[in-house]
C-alpha positions in Angstrom: -3.5 29.9 -7.6 -3.7 28.7 -11.2 -5.0 25.5 -12.8 -3.2 24.0 -15.7 -4.9 21.3 -17.9 -3.4 18.3 -19.7 -5.1 16.3 -22.4 -4.2 13.6 -24.9 -5.4 16.0 -27.6 -3.4 18.9 -26.3 -0.1 20.4 -27.3 3.0 21.6 -25.3 2.9 24.7 -27.3 -0.5 25.6 -25.8 -1.1 27.8 -22.8 -2.4 25.0 -20.5 -5.8 26.6 -20.2 -9.0 24.4 -20.0 -9.6 25.1 -23.7 -5.9 25.0 -24.6 -4.4 22.1 -22.7 -0.8 20.8 -22.7 -0.1 17.4 -24.1 2.4 16.1 -21.4 2.4 16.1 -17.7 6.1 17.0 -17.7 5.3 20.4 -19.4 2.4 21.1 -17.1 4.5 20.6 -13.9 7.2 22.7 -15.4 4.9 25.6 -15.8 2.9 25.2 -12.6 4.2 26.7 -9.3 3.5 26.5 -5.6 -0.1 26.1 -4.8 -1.1 25.5 -8.4 -3.1 22.5 -9.7 -2.4 20.3 -12.7 -5.7 18.7 -14.0 -5.2 15.7 -16.2 -7.9 14.5 -18.5 -8.7 10.8 -19.0 -6.1 8.9 -21.1 -2.7 7.4 -21.1 0.3 9.6 -21.0 3.7 8.1 -21.9 6.4 10.5 -20.7 9.8 10.5 -22.3 11.5 12.0 -19.2 10.8 11.7 -15.5 8.1 14.1 -14.4 10.1 16.2 -11.8 7.9 18.1 -9.5 9.8 21.1 -8.1 7.0 22.9 -6.4 4.4 22.1 -3.8 1.6 21.6 -6.3 -1.5 19.3 -6.6 -1.7 16.9 -9.5 -5.1 15.3 -10.1 -7.0 13.0 -12.4 -10.0 14.9 -13.8 -12.5 12.1 -13.5 -11.9 11.2 -9.9 -11.2 7.5 -10.9 -7.6 6.4 -10.8 -7.8 3.9 -13.6 -9.0 6.6 -16.1 -5.7 8.6 -15.9 -2.5 6.7 -16.5 1.0 8.1 -16.4 3.8 5.9 -17.7 7.4 6.3 -18.9 9.1 5.2 -22.0 12.6 4.6 -20.4 14.2 2.9 -17.4 13.6 5.8 -15.0 11.1 6.9 -12.4 7.7 8.0 -13.8 7.5 10.8 -11.3 10.0 12.5 -8.8 9.2 14.8 -5.8 12.0 17.3 -5.6 10.4 19.4 -2.9 8.1 18.9 0.1 4.3 19.1 -0.3 3.5 17.4 -3.6 -0.1 16.2 -3.7 -1.4 13.6 -6.1 -5.0 12.3 -6.3 -7.0 9.9 -8.5 -4.0 8.8 -10.7 -2.5 5.5 -12.0 1.3 5.6 -12.2 2.6 2.7 -14.1 6.2 1.8 -14.4 6.9 -1.4 -16.5 10.2 -0.4 -18.2 12.7 -1.7 -15.5 15.7 0.0 -14.2 17.2 0.2 -10.7 15.5 0.5 -7.3 14.7 4.2 -7.5 13.3 3.8 -11.0 9.8 3.0 -9.9 6.5 4.9 -10.0 7.4 7.8 -7.6 10.8 8.6 -6.2 10.5 11.0 -3.3 14.1 11.2 -1.8 12.6 11.6 1.8 10.3 14.5 0.8 6.8 14.8 2.3 4.1 13.7 -0.2 0.4 13.3 0.0 -1.4 10.7 -2.1 -5.1 9.7 -2.2 -7.0 7.3 -4.4 -3.9 6.4 -6.5 -2.7 3.2 -8.0 1.0 2.5 -8.3 1.8 -0.4 -10.7 5.5 -1.2 -11.0 8.2 -3.8 -11.6 10.3 -2.0 -9.0 9.0 0.3 -6.2 5.7 2.1 -5.9 6.8 5.0 -3.6 10.5 5.0 -2.7 11.8 7.0 0.3 8.6 8.8 1.4 9.6 11.4 4.0 8.2 12.3 7.4 4.8 13.8 7.3 3.7 11.9 4.2 0.2 10.7 4.2 -1.0 7.9 1.8 -4.7 7.2 1.8 -6.8 4.6 -0.2 -4.0 3.7 -2.5 -3.2 0.5 -4.3 0.4 -0.8 -4.8 0.7 -3.6 -7.3 3.8 -5.3 -8.5 3.4 -6.5 -12.1 5.4 -8.8 -14.2 7.8 -7.4 -16.8 7.2 -7.4 -20.5 8.6 -10.9 -20.8 6.0 -12.1 -18.4 8.4 -12.7 -15.5 8.5 -11.4 -11.9 11.3 -8.9 -11.3 14.3 -10.1 -9.5 15.5 -6.9 -7.8 16.3 -7.1 -4.2 14.5 -3.9 -3.3 11.2 -4.3 -5.1 8.6 -3.0 -2.7 5.3 -1.2 -2.5 6.6 1.6 -0.3 9.5 2.5 1.7 8.6 5.2 4.2 11.0 6.8 6.8 9.7 8.8 9.8 6.2 9.9 10.5 4.5 8.3 7.5 0.8 7.6 7.9 -1.0 5.0 5.7 -4.7 4.3 5.7 -6.8 1.8 3.8 -4.0 0.8 1.4 -3.4 -2.5 -0.5 0.0 -4.0 -1.2 -0.1 -6.8 -3.7 2.5 -9.4 -4.7 5.7 -7.5 -4.1 8.9 -9.7 -4.4 10.6 -8.0 -1.4 8.3 -6.1 0.9 4.8 -4.9 0.3 5.3 -2.2 2.9 8.5 -1.1 4.6 8.1 1.5 7.3 11.0 2.7 9.4 11.8 5.1 12.2 15.1 5.6 14.0 13.4 7.9 16.5 11.6 6.4 19.5 9.2 9.5 19.5 8.3 9.3 15.8 5.7 6.6 14.9 5.0 5.6 11.3 1.4 4.4 11.2 -0.5 1.7 9.3 -4.3 1.7 9.6 -6.5 -0.9 8.0 -4.0 -1.9 5.3 -3.7 -5.2 3.5 -0.3 -6.6 2.5 -0.6 -9.9 0.6 1.8 -12.1 -1.3 0.1 -15.0 -3.1 2.2 -15.4 -6.2 5.4 -17.4 -5.7 8.0 -15.1 -7.2 11.8 -14.9 -6.9 13.2 -13.3 -3.7 10.0 -13.9 -1.7 10.4 -11.7 1.4 7.9 -10.4 3.9 4.5 -8.9 3.3 5.4 -6.2 5.8 8.7 -5.1 7.3 8.3 -2.8 10.4 11.6 -1.3 11.6 11.4 0.7 14.8 8.4 2.1 16.7 5.8 1.5 13.8 2.2 1.3 14.9 -0.1 -1.1 12.9 -3.8 -1.3 13.6 -6.5 -3.4 12.0 -4.2 -4.8 9.3 -4.1 -8.1 7.4 -0.7 -9.5 6.4 -0.7 -12.7 4.3 2.0 -14.7 2.4 1.1 -18.0 0.6 -1.0 -19.6 -2.1 -4.0 -20.0 0.1 -4.9 -17.6 2.9 -6.3 -20.5 5.0 -3.9 -23.4 4.5 -0.8 -21.4 3.5 -0.4 -23.5 0.4 2.9 -25.0 1.4 4.5 -24.6 -2.0 6.6 -21.5 -1.5 10.1 -21.9 -2.9 11.3 -19.1 -0.5 9.3 -19.4 2.7 8.6 -16.0 4.2 7.0 -14.1 7.0 3.7 -12.3 7.0 5.2 -9.6 9.3 8.9 -9.2 10.2 10.3 -6.6 12.6 13.5 -4.9 13.7 14.3 -2.8 16.7 15.7 0.4 15.3 15.2 2.8 18.2 12.2 1.1 19.6 9.9 -1.8 18.6 6.5 -1.9 16.7 3.1 -1.7 18.2 0.8 -4.2 16.5 -2.9 -4.3 17.6 -6.0 -5.9 16.0 -4.1 -7.5 13.2 -4.1 -10.9 11.4 -1.0 -12.5 10.0 -0.6 -15.7 8.0 2.9 -16.8 6.9 3.9 -19.9 5.0 6.7 -22.5 4.8 8.7 -24.3 7.4 11.1 -21.5 8.0 8.4 -18.8 8.1 6.1 -17.4 10.8 3.2 -15.1 11.2 4.6 -12.5 13.4 8.4 -12.9 13.2 10.6 -11.8 16.0 7.6 -11.6 18.3 9.8 -10.9 21.4 10.7 -7.6 19.8 7.2 -6.2 19.8 6.7 -3.3 22.2 3.0 -4.0 22.3 1.0 -6.8 20.9 -2.8 -6.9 21.4 -5.7 -8.8 20.1 -4.1 -10.3 17.0 -4.9 -13.5 15.0 -2.2 -15.9 13.8 -2.8 -18.8 11.4 -3.4 -21.1 14.4 -6.4 -19.1 15.4 -7.6 -18.8 11.8 -7.4 -22.6 11.3 -9.0 -23.2 14.7 -12.0 -21.2 13.6 -12.1 -23.1 10.2 -12.7 -19.8 8.5 -10.9 -18.0 5.6 -9.6 -14.5 6.1 -10.7 -13.0 2.8 -13.6 -13.7 0.4 -11.4 -14.9 -2.6 -7.8 -13.6 -2.4 -6.5 -15.8 -5.3 -9.0 -14.0 -7.5 -8.2 -10.6 -6.0 -11.3 -10.2 -3.9 -9.7 -8.9 -0.7 -12.9 -8.1 1.2 -13.1 -9.8 4.6 -15.1 -13.0 4.5 -18.2 -12.4 6.7 -17.6 -15.7 8.4 -13.8 -15.2 8.9 -11.7 -13.8 11.7 -10.9 -10.5 10.1 -14.5 -9.4 9.7 -15.6 -6.8 12.3 -12.7 -7.6 14.6 -10.9 -4.3 14.3 -10.8 -1.4 16.7 -13.0 1.6 15.9 -10.8 4.2 17.7 -7.9 3.4 15.3 -9.8 3.0 12.0 -10.1 5.4 9.2 -13.6 6.5 8.2 -13.4 5.0 4.7 -12.0 1.8 3.2 -10.0 1.4 -0.1 -13.2 1.7 -2.2 -14.4 4.8 -0.3 -17.1 2.8 1.6 -17.7 3.4 5.3 -16.1 1.0 7.8 -18.4 -0.8 10.1 -18.5 -0.1 13.8 -16.5 -2.1 14.8 -14.5 -2.2 11.6 -13.0 -5.2 9.9 -9.3 -5.8 9.7 -7.7 -5.0 6.3 -8.2 -2.3 3.6 -11.8 -3.3 2.6 -15.0 -3.6 4.5 -17.8 -5.9 3.6 -21.5 -6.4 4.5 -22.7 -9.8 5.7 -23.8 -10.5 2.1 -20.3 -9.8 0.8 -20.8 -6.4 -0.5 -19.1 -3.1 0.6 -20.1 -1.2 3.7 -22.9 -2.0 6.1 -22.6 -5.0 8.4 -24.5 -7.1 10.8 -22.1 -9.8 11.9 -21.2 -10.2 15.5 -17.6 -9.2 16.5 -15.4 -12.3 17.0 -14.9 -13.3 20.6 -11.6 -12.2 22.2 -11.0 -15.8 23.1 -9.9 -16.4 19.5 -7.2 -13.8 19.6 -3.6 -14.6 20.4 -2.6 -14.0 24.0 -0.8 -10.8 25.0 2.0 -10.6 25.4 2.7 -12.9 22.5 4.4 -16.2 23.3 4.3 -17.9 19.9 6.9 -17.9 17.2 9.8 -16.4 19.1 
């Protein structure tokens, strides 16, 4: 197993050794083979062609901090593409701001199995498009950004991730996508995509405002927070395209949703849309329960503090059995954990705890009878 190195001071005529690094990620993945590692030094790498990964290799940021290593593209094309199963990416920021079509986002996977940990996907299109069965995405941020003209993209398929089959996502954040933050789908009643302690939030009012999450088939969602609106408590009421926090479709089976909070906005929206289609629905909060408690859900969502408010309904209301060990910032979850991708101490910091778990009397009844 070999390790190849990439640095902003390297050259593609080098050998790729630690003292003789390549300049581009494209060159490194072309040379690397199955089982090899590509180690990328801190810096920004603007690739002129899509980085096509054709072997089951590992690509890592050298510092362990995603924001230190940024991979971009200079054209309307995917930044990276998985052409085989088994690609691993860790500690990277993949930034696509050049536009294009739906597939031309951060990572196009064409239903291949990929593994990503501690990565940030910033895009005007899709973060990960067509993740295949077996994919595991842990502690990743998916952020839709405005284009170079300062406008939100208007593509009908802009989304954080589209995953098909047995895709597992833990402690992930989906922020401000103009279609879906997260879209998981399965057409097999025995194959369950899984969301654990994820937060999908749409606060900006952009064109084509769709759902924070779209769950198609027997998707399992545990300890998640789904919000659409200007204000996570009041809903804002100013949405030009009222949308749902969570929307579902049957496929070959219906979603399981447990220990989640959802907050939609607008007269035509709802928190848990198509509630009659849920296969299981247990211990969840809607905006009715949030408002009844008089509590916010998150500390300061408009300013991108997505920690659970220690006085709010999401704090320490999750289920320990279905929670990951670590939150988005690599802090331990409490026992019981909070809902959403981030944990918080009673003082508002990360990790720790001390608040009393919310009474089950505040949860929605099961089976769900609201918002049919």
